[in-house]
C-alpha positions, -999 to 999 in steps of 0.1 A, spaced: 3 -2 2 14 28 -14 12 61 12 -8 80 -8 -31 48 -4 -30 56 26 -36 84 34 -68 85 17 -80 60 36 -77 73 60 -94 104 50 -119 90 37 -127 74 74 -127 112 91 -152 113 62 -167 87 74 -165 98 107 -186 129 102 -208 116 84 -220 92 109 -222 119 134 -240 136 110 -269 118 103 -271 91 130 -261 62 104 -251 23 121 -245 17 83 -218 50 83 -202 38 117 -202 1 106 -187 12 71 -166 35 82 -146 13 111 -140 -17 82 -119 11 61 -104 22 92 -96 -16 101 -86 -25 64 -59 11 63 -47 -5 95 -43 -39 87 -24 -24 51 -3 4 68 10 -25 89 16 -58 65 25 -40 33 49 -13 44 76 -42 50 101 -55 19 111 -88 14 144 -98 14 153 -131 -8 188 -153 -9 
């Protein structure tokens, strides 16, 4: 996961939390939490480079 994708994902999470706060809809909260989990997992697992040889 590239650094730009990571920050775009974080921006979308913040926007989703704002939308959830405005509407009170549990769907916005659930979708934002899933997206946040994917961004964090991608940031953690995608950062390392495998050594070959």
